[in-house]
KOLLUM-89187 format. One record per residue: z, y, x of N, C-alpha, C, O in turn. Coordinates in steps of 0.2 Angstrom, whole numbers, plus 5000, padded with zeros to 4 digits. Atoms other than C-alpha are relative to their C-alpha. Layout:
KOLLUM-89187
ZYXZYXZYXZYX/...
***
This chain:
KOLLUM-89187
499850064998548354815463500849994998501250025000/499450015002549854745454500149925000499749884998/499950074999550554575459500749974997500949914997/499450025003552254575450500050004992499750054989/500050005008552554525431500550054997500550074991/499449965003554154625429500250055006500150035012/499849954995554954775438500649975004500649995010/499550034996556454665444499749975006499949975012/500450044995555254555454499750055005499750045011/500349954996554454715461500550035005500550045011/499449974996556154785466500249955006500349975011/499850054995556554625475499550005006499750005012/500550004994554954635485500150065004500050065010/499949944997555354815489500649995005500650025011/499450014995557054765496499849965006500149975011/500250054994556254625507499650045004499750045010/500449954996554954755513500550045004500450055010/499649954996556354875518500449965005500549995010/499650034996557354745526499649985007499849975012/500450024995555854705537499750065004499350065008/500449944997555354885541500150015007499750055010/499949994993556154885558499749945004499849945010/500350054996555254725563500449945000500249895003/499550055000556754615561500349994993500450044989/499650015006557654535546500649975002500749915003/499450024998559454525549500449964994500249974988/499650045005560654405540500450054995500550044989/499649965004561754555534499550044995499750054989/500549975005560154635526499949954994499949964988/500150055005559854465517500650004995500649994989/499450005004561654465511500150064995500250054989/500149945004561454645504499549984994499750004988/500650015005559854595495500349954995500249964989/499850055005560654435487500650034996500650014990/499549965004562154545481499750044995499950044989/500449955004560954675474499649964994499549994989/500450045005559954535465500549984994500249974988/499550015006561554505454499950054995500150044989/500049945005561254675446499250004997499150034992/500750005002559354645444499849944995499549954990/500250065004559354465436500649984996501250004998/499550035004560354375423500549965005500249935010/499550044996561954285430499749925001499949895006/500250074999561054115427499449995004499149935004/500650004996559554155438500249965006500749965009/499950044994559254045453499850055005499250065007/500149954995559454185466499749985006499250015009/500350024994559054085481499349984999498850005003/500750015001557454025473499650064999499050075002/500349945000556954195468499950045006499450075008/500049974993557354265485499449975004499050005007/500550034995556254135494499350014997498950025001/500649995002554854155482499750075002499250085004/500249934998554854345485499950015008499450045010/500150004992555054315504499349975002499050005006/500650034999553554205504499450044998498950055001/500549965002552554325494499950065005499350085006/500149954995552954465506499749985006499350015009/500350034994552554355521499349995000498950015005/500750015001550854315514499650064998499050054998/500349945002550454485508499750045006500050055011/500449964995549154595518500450065001500450114996/499649944999550354725525499650075000499950124998/500449945000548854855526499950024993499750084991/500149995007548854845507500750024996500750044990/499349995003550754885504500050074997500250074991/500049935004550455075500499750004994499950024989/500450015006549155035487500449964995500549984989/499650055004550254895480500650054997500750044991/499449965002551755015479499850064995500150064990/500349955005550755155471499849974993500050004988/500350035007549855045458500649974996500649984990/499550035004551454955454500550054997500750044991/499649955003552555105451499650044994499950054989/500449985006551155175440500049954995500049974989/500050055005551055015431500649994996500649994990/499450005003552855015427500350074999500850095000/499949925001552755205422500650014995500950064995/499549995005553955175408500749995003501250014999/499450004997555355145420500250075002499950105005/499849934999556355305421500250015007500449975011/499949984993556655405436500749985003500749965009/499350024997558555365438500049935002500349915007/500050074998558155185439499649995006499849965011/500450004994556855215452500450035006500450005011/499649974995558055325461500649955003500749955008/499550054998559355185461499849955004500149935009/500350054995558155065469500050035007500150005012/500149974994557855195482500750015004500749995010/499350004996559755215486500249945002500549935007/499850064998559955035486499749985007500049945011/500450014994558655025500500450035006500350005011/499649974995559755135510500649955002500749945008/499550054998561155005509499749945004500049925009/500450054997559854875515499950025008500049985012/500249984994559254975530500750015005500650015011/499449994996561055015535500449945001500949945005/499650064999561654835534500149975007500649945008/499950034993561354795552500450055005500450045011/499649964997562354945557499650065004499950105007/500449954997560855055563499450014996499149964992/500749985004559355145555499650035006499750085009/500549974995557855165566499550044997499450044991/500549955002556355275565499549964995499350004990/500550035004555255145557500349994993499949994988/499750015006556555115543500050074996499950084990/500049935003556655305540499350024998499350054992/500749985003554755325539499849964994499549984990/500250045006554655175527500450034994500150034988/499749975006555955265516499750064998499650074992/500449945001555055425517499449994996499250034991/500650025003553455345512500149984992499850004988/499850025007554255265497500350054995500150064989/499749945004555155425491499450044998499450064992/500649975002553455505491499649974994499450004990/500450045005552655365481500450014993500150014988/499650005007554155365468499950074997499950084991/500149945002554055555467499350014997499350054991/500749995002552155545464499949974993499549984989/500150045006552355415450500450034994500450004989/499649975006553555525439499550034995499750064990/
***
């Protein structure tokens, strides 16, 4: 199952997923995501529009299918090199730390993603 046309949109979806991992979406997490989007997209991109589209896609997505989506999408974008995937992974640490605390659900979400990234190499 692949729902993203490019790796950047998938990364944004991952960022939003990680921000929601503790069951809350903090303003500080949103700020970090919007800042990181500047490195994902061209300067002339409509960041707010892209963010809202990704947020709606995440909200509407069946969360029971997330692991399948992540595995299939990382496999689909297999040409993306490991250092890029690893950078995405480290960016997500910034997101979960944005609210000043990392709880167990966020740690588990990171571990699951790390496993998926490792498997897709």
